[in-house]
N, C-alpha and C positions, 0 to 999 in steps of 0.2 A: 474946735480942734478935731482933726480926723482921727478915727480909731482903726487899728489894724485888725483884720480878720485872721486870726491865728488858728493853727491846727489844734484839735482837742488833745488834752494831755491827761495822763493818769495821775494817781496820788504821788508818784515819785517824780513827776515832772517830765516823764517820757512821752513824746508825741505819738499818737496813734498813726499807723500807716494809712494813707489815703489822701484825698484832695478835695477841695471845694470846686464845685461846678458853678459857673456864673452865666447869667443870661440877661440881656437888656430887655426891659419892659417899656411901658409907655413914657413918652416925654411929659414931664411935669414942670410947668413954668419954664424957667431958664435952665433947668437941669434934667436929669434922667432918673429913671427908677430901675435899679438892678436887683437881681435875686441870686441867692447862693443856696447850694445844696451839698450836703456832705456825701462823699462816695468812699466807703472803705476800700482798701486795696484788694483788687481781684473780685469785687462784688458790684452788684448794681447799686445805683444811688438809692438812698433811703430818705423817707420823709419828704413833705412838700417843700417848695422853695420858700425861704424866708427873704423878704424884700426890704430894702432900705433906699432912701433917696440918695442919688449919686450926683455930685456937683457937675455942672457943665465943664468946669475946668478939668476935673478928673477924667471925665469922658473924653475930652479933647486930647489929654495927654496919654490916654490908654491905661490909667492906673486902675487895676482890677482888685487891689487888696486894701484900698483906703476908702473910707466911707465917711459921709457927713454925719455929724452927731457925736455925742459924748460917750455912748455905750460901746463897749468892746464886744466884738463878735468872737465868741470862743465856744468851747464845748457846751457851756450852759445854754447858749442861744438855740442850739439844735437838739439837745437831748430830750427836751420836753415833748418832742414829737417824733423821736427816733427810737422805736422799740428795739430795732436790730442792734443799734449801738449800745443800748442798755444791756442786752444779752451778752455782747462782747465784753463789757466791763465786768459783769458778773462772772463770766467764764475766766477772765484774767485773774480775778482775786480769789476764786473758790475752787476752780477745777483741780489744781495741783495741791493747794494747801488743805482743802477739805473736800475730798472726792465724794463722800457720802452726802454732805450738804449740797454739793453741786448737782447730784442726781435728783435730790428733792427739788431744787430750784428749777431744773429743767422740766420736771413734771408739772410744776406750778405754772411755768411759762407756757407750756403746751396747752394746759387746761384753760389758761386765760384767753388764748387765741380762739378756742372753741366757744367761749362765753362772751366774746367781745360784742356780738350782735345784740346783747341785752342792754348795752349802753348806747348813748348817742354817738353818731359817727365821729364827731370831732373829739371825743374823749376815748376812743378805742385804743389808740397808741399809748395814751397815758395809762390806761388800765394794764396793758401788757408790759409797759416799762416798769410799772410798780411791782408787777408780779415777778419780773426777773431780778429786781433789786431789793426785794423785801427782806432778804437775809444777808445783804452785803455787810451788815454789821458784825457778822461772825468772822470775817476775814482777819487773820492775825495782825495785819498792818493797820487795821481800822479800829480794833478793839480799844476802848477807853474805859468806860464805866463797867463793862461786862454785861450791860443790858443792850442786846444787839439791835433792837428797834431804835433806841435813842442814838446809839453810836452810829448806826448806818445813816440815820436821817441827818445828824450833824455833819457827817462826812460828805453827804450829798450837797448840803448847803455850802460847805467850804469849797467844793468843786464847782459850784455855780449852778447846780440844778435848780429847777423851779421850786418855790416853797410848797406848792401843792403836791408835787411828786414826793418831796421829802416828808410832807405831812402824812401822805398815804402810807409810806414806809414806816413812819414813827408810830402810827396807830393801827397797824395791821394785827389781826388775830387777838383782839381784846387786850392790846398792850397796856392799857390803863391799869388793869388788875395786877399785872406783873410789876409795873412801875410802883404801884402802892406797896407791894411786898418788899421792894428794894429801897423804898424811901425816896423814889425819884418822881413821884406823881406830880409834885408842884413844878419841877423842871420840865416834864413832858407837856403839861397843860400850858405852861407859859410860852414855851418855844414852838410847840406844834399843837394848836388847839384842835380838838376833835371835830372833824367835818361831819355835819349832819347829812344823812342820806336824803336824796331828793325823792319825794314820794309823788305819785301821780295824784292830781286833784280828785277829791271825792265826787262821785256822780251825784248830781242833784236833779231829781226828777222834775220836769217842768210843772209849773203850777197849773192845775186844771181851772179853766175859766168857763163858766156856764154860758150858754148862748143867751143873748138878749131875748126878751119876751117876743118882740116882733119877728125876729129870725126864727124862733121856735114855732111861732104861729104859722108863718109862711111854709116852713118845712112840713108841719102837720097837715096843712091843707093840701100839700102836694102828694102826700102818701095815700095809697088806696084806703078806702073807708074801713075795710076789715082790719087793717093794721095800724090805724091811728092811735089805738089805745097803747100800742108799744111806745109811742113817743111820750104819752102821759106817764107811763110807769117808769120810763128811763129818766125823764126830767123831774118828775114829782117824787119818786122813791129812790132814785139812784141805783136801779138794778142793772145788771149786765144783760147782754143780749140773750144768753142761754137761760138766765133766771126769769126774764120776761116771758119767754115762751113756755116756761114751766109753771107759771102762776095758775092756780086753781081758785075758783070761788070759795072753796073751803078754807083757803089761806087767809081770808079776811076775818079778823077777830070781831065777833058780834058785840062784845062788851066794851071795846075801846078802839080808837082809831089807829090800829096797828095791822101791818101786813106781815105774816110769817113767811120768811124765805127759807124753804126747806129743800128745794130741788132745782135742777136746771136741765135743759135739753142739750145734749151734746152728740157729736157725730163720732162714732167709733167703728172702724172697719166698714165704712160705707153705710152704717145704719144708725138712725136716730134712737137714742136711749135716754131714760131718765137717770140722773146721777146726782149725788150731793153737790151743793154749790162749790165753787172753786175754793180749794184749800179746806173744804169741809166746814166753811163758815155758815152754819145754820144760825139765823139771827132774826130779830124782829126790827122792822123799820117803821117809822111814822107814816101814816097813810093820810094825806091831805083830803079834805072833804071833796074838793073838785075831782081828784083822781078817783075817789071811791064812787062818786056819782057816775063818772064816765065808765068805770069798770062795770057797774051794775047795768048801765044802758047797753054796753057791749055784750054782756052775758045774755040779755034778753034778745038782742038782735041776732047774735051768733051763739047759740047754745053750746056749752062745752061738749066735747066729744071724747070718747075713749078709743084711741086708735090701736089696733093690734100690731101696727108696725113699730110701736114704741115698746121695747122690751130689752132682753139681754142681747149683747152683741153676738154676732155669728162667730163660730170658731174660725181661726185663721186657716186659709187654704194651704194644702201641702205644696211643697216645692218652692213657692214664692209668697212672701208676706205682702199684704196690701197695705199701703200707707194710709194713715188716718187723715 
């Protein structure tokens, strides 16, 4: 049975001034697909087109208001994506009856437009519509229990608004606490369950996978002989690059197989200096026998040196700071 696409109406049954705009989309099977969009009087159309399959018979007869399917197209079908229409509804019920409340609602609606970029694009109009309608329950014609969040949400459901929009109105501003004070907590939870906020997934650092022995051996063989010990210290002791270059023969514990990590070499203002390890993590790490042997051989072949270039950083030059 075809359903009629009617104009949106307010709580008193009065139709809003405006019209539906229709356009034909692709042909689907033996029928066509048409789309409708609401245009308030004297204003630009609002919201994207909502589409429904239109029968070939209806297209042939030129029927633009009858649609295939059992759902009726009404105010409810378009308000879920129509923030401008939500603002008009709020103005109609609050501007004259409650001018101070209306000023508050306008401020909230304007703020929501500035914050809409924080949510996904497909939910921005929903956020703004909820901001405009969050205090609709204060309207004298809508008040029922005296709890404006619940009254407003129930009225929105009666008008055919989407359950999610009504749920946002029902649970705004920690409404569950006020509902508990009024003895309406069970009604609120049963009719409009609290929607959990969507949180971004927690960052999980990728698991570090050590190189296989054959790959590490090939890499060590490709490094200049003077710096092969850096591969041994990195793979065998787990040191960072700056900590490797800061290792001294005195850091090897003579009584037990341990390496004392007490410093690193870092670049500050274009100069290499000694500094504590990253995060100040002075620590002792196990020293494998193979790494200790190669470290001893390296010290014999390339005796440690004390370079005067390693010291305090130079003061920053005047006029322009140098990047590190």
